[in-house]
C-alpha positions in Angstrom: 56.1 13.8 46.6 58.8 14.2 49.3 61.1 11.9 49.6 63.2 11.3 53.2 67.2 12.0 52.5 69.6 8.9 52.4 70.9 10.1 56.2 67.8 10.8 57.7 66.7 7.2 56.1 69.5 5.8 57.5 69.2 7.3 61.4 66.0 5.6 61.2 66.8 2.0 60.6 69.5 2.2 63.0 67.7 3.1 65.3 65.6 0.7 65.1 67.6 -1.7 65.1 69.2 -1.0 68.4 65.7 -1.2 70.3 65.8 -4.5 69.1 69.3 -5.4 70.0 70.1 -5.7 66.3 73.8 -4.4 66.0 74.7 -3.3 62.9 77.0 -0.4 61.6 77.5 2.0 58.7 80.4 0.6 56.5 80.6 3.3 53.7 78.9 6.8 54.2 77.2 7.4 51.4 75.8 11.0 49.8 73.4 12.9 52.6 70.6 13.2 50.2 70.4 11.4 47.6 73.1 8.6 47.6 71.7 4.7 47.5 71.4 2.9 50.3 72.4 -0.6 50.5 71.9 -3.5 53.1 74.5 -6.0 54.2 72.9 -9.3 56.3 76.2 -10.8 57.9 75.2 -13.8 59.6 78.1 -14.4 61.2 78.8 -17.8 59.8 80.8 -17.1 57.6 77.5 -16.8 55.1 76.0 -13.0 54.0 73.0 -11.2 52.6 73.2 -8.2 50.6 70.2 -6.1 49.2 69.3 -2.8 47.8 65.9 -0.5 47.2 64.6 -0.9 44.0 60.9 0.7 42.6 57.8 -1.9 42.0 57.1 -1.5 38.0 53.7 -2.3 38.3 52.5 -0.4 41.6 55.7 2.0 41.8 55.9 0.9 45.2 59.7 0.7 46.9 60.5 -2.2 48.0 63.5 -5.0 49.0 65.5 -7.3 47.0 68.6 -9.1 47.3 71.2 -8.5 45.7 73.3 -10.8 46.1 73.5 -13.9 48.5 76.3 -16.9 49.9 79.8 -16.8 51.2 80.6 -13.4 52.9 83.8 -13.3 51.0 81.4 -13.4 48.0 78.5 -10.9 48.6 81.6 -9.0 50.0 82.9 -8.4 46.3 79.6 -7.5 44.8 79.6 -5.3 47.6 82.9 -3.4 46.0 81.6 -4.0 42.6 78.7 -1.8 43.1 80.6 1.1 45.2 83.2 1.5 41.9 80.5 2.6 39.9 78.2 4.1 42.8 80.8 6.0 45.1 77.9 8.2 46.8 76.6 4.4 48.4 76.0 3.8 51.1 77.1 0.4 53.2 74.7 -0.4 56.4 76.6 -3.9 57.3 74.1 -5.4 59.9 75.2 -8.3 62.2 72.9 -11.5 63.2 73.0 -15.0 64.1 69.0 -15.4 63.1 68.7 -13.3 60.1 67.2 -10.3 61.5 67.1 -7.0 59.0 63.9 -6.1 59.6 63.8 -4.6 56.1 60.0 -6.0 55.6 58.8 -4.2 58.2 56.3 -1.0 57.6 58.1 2.5 57.2 61.9 1.1 56.1 60.5 0.4 52.2 
């Protein structure tokens, strides 16, 4: 089954966020073709979460899994650790006081 390139997915995700008036920024540009994507949700109150895509072993479906949650500085540290061993990683920061990231919407798995 053909996969979308990382760049195509990132561009589509950013467009969907813009459509909902949710600010988001690429803070690390990974490999355009096969880079993994990590999404940081900043709720602008000192707290944050980060998410990465994973495969559900039972169904084979891709889904978003929480990587880190808590103080923004701690989440940033977890993201930096991930970047140390994956230089092709994309990092997108979503800023939303309501905690919206849209990763649970159809088409973003």
